[in-house]
C-alpha positions as CSV (number, residue, x, y, z in Angstrom):
1,M,-30.0,178.2,262.4
2,K,-28.0,181.4,261.8
3,R,-27.3,183.5,264.8
4,R,-29.2,186.4,263.4
5,N,-32.4,184.3,262.9
6,L,-32.1,182.8,266.4
7,I,-31.9,186.2,268.0
8,K,-34.9,187.3,266.0
9,S,-37.0,184.3,267.1
10,I,-36.1,184.9,270.7
11,A,-37.2,188.6,270.4
12,L,-40.5,187.6,268.9
13,A,-41.3,184.9,271.4
14,P,-42.8,187.2,274.1
15,L,-45.1,188.8,271.5
16,V,-46.4,185.4,270.4
17,L,-46.9,184.3,274.0
18,T,-48.8,187.6,274.8
19,N,-51.0,187.2,271.7
20,T,-51.8,183.6,272.6
21,E,-52.6,184.5,276.2
22,T,-54.8,187.4,275.1
23,F,-56.7,185.2,272.7
24,A,-57.2,182.6,275.5
25,K,-58.5,185.2,277.9
26,S,-60.9,186.6,275.3
27,Q,-62.7,183.3,275.1
28,P,-65.0,183.2,278.2
29,K,-65.7,179.8,279.6
30,A,-69.3,178.8,279.3
31,E,-71.2,178.6,282.5
32,S,-72.9,175.4,283.7
33,K,-76.3,174.5,282.3
34,I,-78.4,174.3,285.4
35,Y,-81.4,172.0,285.9
36,F,-83.7,171.7,289.0
37,C,-84.6,168.2,290.1
38,L,-86.8,166.7,292.8
39,N,-85.5,163.6,294.6
40,T,-88.7,161.8,295.7
41,S,-87.2,161.2,299.2
42,T,-88.1,164.9,299.9
43,I,-91.8,164.1,299.8
44,R,-91.7,160.4,300.7
45,G,-93.3,160.8,304.1
46,Q,-96.6,162.0,302.6
47,K,-97.1,158.5,301.2
48,L,-97.9,159.6,297.7
49,T,-98.0,157.2,294.8
50,L,-95.3,157.6,292.1
51,P,-97.9,159.3,289.7
52,E,-98.8,161.7,292.5
53,M,-95.1,162.5,293.1
54,I,-94.6,163.2,289.4
55,E,-97.6,165.5,289.4
56,T,-96.3,167.3,292.5
57,S,-92.9,167.8,290.9
58,A,-94.4,169.2,287.7
59,K,-96.7,171.6,289.6
60,A,-93.9,172.8,291.8
61,G,-91.9,173.8,288.7
62,F,-89.0,171.3,288.7
63,D,-87.4,170.3,285.4
64,G,-87.4,166.6,286.3
65,M,-87.0,164.0,289.0
66,E,-84.7,161.6,290.7
67,I,-86.8,158.5,291.3
68,W,-85.9,155.6,293.6
69,V,-85.9,152.1,292.0
70,N,-88.2,150.7,294.7
71,E,-90.8,153.2,293.8
72,I,-90.7,152.0,290.2
73,E,-91.0,148.5,291.4
74,A,-94.1,149.4,293.5
75,Y,-95.6,151.1,290.4
76,L,-95.1,147.9,288.4
77,A,-96.5,145.8,291.3
78,S,-99.7,147.8,291.1
79,G,-100.3,146.4,287.6
80,K,-98.9,149.3,285.5
81,S,-96.1,149.1,283.0
82,L,-92.8,150.8,282.3
83,S,-94.2,152.2,279.0
84,S,-97.1,153.9,280.9
85,L,-94.6,155.4,283.4
86,K,-92.5,156.8,280.5
87,T,-95.6,158.3,279.0
88,L,-96.7,159.8,282.3
89,L,-93.2,161.4,282.7
90,E,-93.3,162.8,279.2
91,D,-96.9,164.1,279.5
92,S,-95.9,165.8,282.7
93,K,-92.8,167.3,281.1
94,Q,-90.6,165.7,283.8
95,I,-87.2,164.4,282.9
96,P,-86.1,161.3,284.8
97,F,-82.6,162.6,285.4
98,N,-81.3,159.9,287.7
99,A,-82.4,157.0,289.9
100,I,-81.5,155.7,293.3
101,G,-80.7,152.1,293.8
102,F,-78.7,149.9,296.3
103,A,-77.1,147.1,294.4
104,P,-74.0,145.7,296.3
105,W,-71.7,145.9,293.2
106,M,-68.6,147.1,295.2
107,A,-68.7,144.2,297.7
108,Q,-65.3,142.5,298.2
109,D,-67.0,139.2,298.4
110,S,-67.1,138.0,294.8
111,E,-70.4,136.2,295.0
112,K,-72.1,139.2,296.6
113,S,-70.6,141.5,294.0
114,K,-71.8,139.2,291.2
115,Q,-75.3,139.5,292.6
116,G,-74.9,143.2,292.7
117,F,-74.0,143.5,289.1
118,A,-76.9,141.3,288.1
119,Q,-79.2,143.6,290.1
120,M,-77.7,146.7,288.5
121,E,-78.2,145.2,285.0
122,K,-81.8,144.5,285.8
123,E,-82.4,147.9,287.2
124,M,-80.6,149.6,284.4
125,G,-82.9,147.8,282.0
126,M,-86.0,149.2,283.8
127,L,-84.5,152.7,283.8
128,A,-83.7,152.6,280.1
129,A,-87.3,151.8,279.4
130,I,-88.5,155.0,281.0
131,G,-85.8,157.2,279.5
132,C,-83.6,157.5,282.6
133,T,-80.0,157.7,281.5
134,R,-78.3,157.7,284.9
135,V,-78.3,155.7,288.1
136,A,-76.6,156.3,291.5
137,A,-73.8,153.8,292.3
138,P,-73.1,154.0,296.0
139,A,-70.4,151.7,297.5
140,I,-73.0,149.2,298.8
141,G,-71.3,146.0,300.2
142,A,-67.9,147.6,300.6
143,T,-66.0,147.1,303.8
144,A,-63.1,149.0,305.2
145,P,-60.5,149.4,304.1
146,I,-61.4,149.5,300.4
147,D,-58.8,148.7,297.8
148,V,-58.8,151.6,295.3
149,M,-57.6,149.6,292.3
150,Q,-60.0,146.7,293.0
151,S,-62.9,149.1,293.4
152,A,-61.8,150.9,290.2
153,E,-61.9,147.7,288.3
154,K,-65.4,147.0,289.5
155,F,-66.4,150.6,288.5
156,S,-64.9,150.1,285.1
157,Q,-67.0,147.0,284.6
158,L,-70.1,148.9,285.8
159,L,-69.4,151.6,283.3
160,E,-69.2,149.0,280.5
161,L,-72.6,147.7,281.7
162,G,-73.8,151.3,281.6
163,R,-72.8,151.7,278.0
164,K,-74.5,148.4,277.1
165,T,-77.8,149.5,278.7
166,G,-77.6,153.2,278.1
167,V,-77.9,154.0,281.8
168,M,-74.6,155.3,283.2
169,P,-73.6,154.8,286.9
170,Q,-72.7,157.8,289.0
171,L,-70.2,156.9,291.7
172,E,-71.6,158.0,295.0
173,F,-70.1,158.4,298.5
174,W,-71.9,158.8,301.8
175,G,-70.4,160.9,304.6
176,S,-71.4,158.6,307.4
177,F,-70.3,155.4,305.6
178,G,-66.8,154.6,306.9
179,P,-65.5,152.5,304.0
180,F,-66.4,155.2,301.4
181,H,-67.2,158.5,303.0
182,S,-65.1,161.2,301.3
183,L,-64.7,163.1,298.1
184,S,-61.0,162.1,297.9
185,Q,-61.9,158.4,298.1
186,C,-64.6,158.7,295.5
187,L,-62.3,160.6,293.1
188,S,-59.4,158.1,293.7
189,V,-61.6,155.3,292.5
190,A,-63.1,157.3,289.6
191,V,-59.6,158.4,288.4
192,A,-58.2,154.9,288.8
193,A,-61.0,153.5,286.6
194,N,-59.4,155.6,283.8
195,D,-62.7,155.8,281.8
196,P,-64.0,158.7,279.8
197,D,-67.5,158.1,281.1
198,A,-66.6,158.1,284.8
199,K,-68.6,160.5,286.8
200,I,-69.2,161.0,290.6
201,L,-72.3,162.0,292.5
202,P,-71.5,164.5,295.3
203,D,-74.0,165.7,298.0
204,V,-73.8,169.0,300.0
205,Y,-74.7,167.1,303.2
206,H,-72.3,164.2,302.6
207,L,-69.4,166.6,301.8
208,Y,-69.8,168.1,305.2
209,R,-70.8,164.9,307.1
210,G,-67.7,163.0,305.8
211,G,-65.3,165.9,306.5
212,S,-64.5,166.6,302.9
213,G,-65.7,170.3,303.0
214,Y,-66.4,172.3,299.9
215,H,-63.1,173.7,298.6
216,G,-62.5,170.5,296.7
217,L,-65.3,171.4,294.3
218,K,-63.2,174.2,292.9
219,L,-60.6,171.6,291.7
220,L,-63.2,169.7,289.6
221,S,-63.9,170.2,285.9
222,G,-67.4,170.4,284.5
223,D,-67.2,166.8,283.4
224,A,-66.6,165.4,286.9
225,F,-70.3,165.1,287.7
226,D,-73.7,166.0,286.3
227,V,-75.9,165.4,289.4
228,I,-75.4,166.9,292.9
229,H,-77.7,166.5,295.8
230,V,-78.6,169.8,297.3
231,N,-79.7,170.3,300.9
232,D,-78.2,172.0,304.0
233,I,-76.8,171.2,307.4
234,P,-78.6,172.5,310.6
235,S,-76.5,174.4,313.2
236,G,-76.0,173.1,316.7
237,I,-75.4,169.4,315.9
238,D,-71.9,167.8,316.0
239,R,-70.8,166.7,312.5
240,E,-70.3,163.1,313.5
241,K,-73.8,163.0,315.1
242,L,-75.7,164.3,312.0
243,A,-78.2,162.0,310.3
244,D,-80.0,162.1,307.0
245,K,-83.2,163.2,308.8
246,D,-81.5,166.4,309.9
247,R,-81.1,167.8,306.4
248,V,-82.8,171.1,305.8
249,Y,-83.6,173.3,302.8
250,P,-80.7,174.9,301.0
251,G,-79.8,178.2,302.6
252,D,-81.4,177.3,306.0
253,G,-78.3,175.8,307.4
254,I,-74.5,176.4,307.8
255,A,-73.3,175.3,304.4
256,P,-71.6,178.2,302.4
257,Y,-74.2,178.1,299.7
258,Q,-73.2,181.1,297.7
259,E,-69.7,179.8,297.5
260,I,-71.0,176.3,296.5
261,A,-73.3,177.9,293.9
262,D,-70.5,180.0,292.4
263,S,-68.2,176.9,292.1
264,L,-71.0,174.9,290.4
265,T,-72.0,177.7,288.1
266,K,-68.5,178.5,286.9
267,M,-67.6,174.8,286.6
268,G,-69.3,174.3,283.2
269,G,-71.1,171.3,281.8
270,T,-74.4,170.0,283.0
271,K,-75.4,170.5,286.6
272,I,-78.5,168.8,287.9
273,L,-79.4,170.1,291.3
274,S,-81.4,167.4,293.0
275,L,-83.2,168.4,296.2
276,E,-82.7,165.4,298.5
277,L,-84.2,165.7,302.0
278,F,-85.4,163.2,304.6
279,N,-86.8,165.7,307.1
280,E,-89.7,164.3,309.1
281,K,-90.9,167.8,309.8
282,Y,-91.3,168.4,306.0
283,W,-92.9,165.0,305.6
284,A,-95.7,166.2,307.9
285,E,-96.5,169.2,305.7
286,D,-98.2,169.4,302.3
287,A,-96.1,167.8,299.6
288,L,-96.6,170.5,297.0
289,S,-95.8,173.2,299.5
290,V,-92.6,171.4,300.5
291,A,-91.5,171.0,296.9
292,K,-92.2,174.6,296.0
293,T,-90.4,175.9,299.1
294,G,-87.3,173.7,298.3
295,L,-87.2,174.9,294.7
296,E,-87.6,178.6,295.7
297,K,-84.8,178.3,298.2
298,T,-82.5,176.6,295.8
299,K,-83.1,179.1,293.1
300,K,-82.0,182.0,295.4
301,F,-78.5,180.8,294.8
302,F,-78.7,179.7,291.1
């Protein structure tokens, strides 16, 4: 290159960079698409049937539900079918966003893990039949310390099973479960799986209970997760002594909800806010009132 042309190229470089940056800044990032979901645990204590839970969720104004696998099994045991459950959900305009199951797929014991995968495949088949495209995949069966690469290999196999059935596993961690209790552990396994369909399932309570905190959410892209369990942490209880039953409505505790909401809204992608509570005080109240209250309190931030 002639010296004259080289100098000319260098002179133009800042202008090109400036124009590129200006263009990039002029393209606003799309905000997250928010859906409101009722996890059936929130109204479990009222002893409703699954059809009654679906009716309650619809009347309260939720977009859909997060149903537990054992509730589907109880529905089937009553003589009803998966096709009738799918019809009921469709007629009620309730999307089955996700399901909760407890198959020991991550167990280090090979035989137990094999049983866990068989259980997951069976449950995924049931969920596919009702139009549910996701299932929680907590680290059931794992013992400390977990091997990240070994767990990632199992998660990769589970993702393959998800593609086969059409029901994708969402890798979940629990704050009080020693072997797999933090956001960093969950992300390590998900990243090591090196799979385009890998997603995690965070929970406001578990982020606090396991010591992860909430700043890590700002480091995640919109593709990192679809579903997040929303709830809050009551004041006055030591973190290590908190239990699931202590969870309260979003905004009624010490979690920095506006900060969390801002992170989730700006993150992009699909964000399904699933109200998951196990509060016995709420279970003693009217189910519809609890569902409506939980939705109203969540919507204050979103």
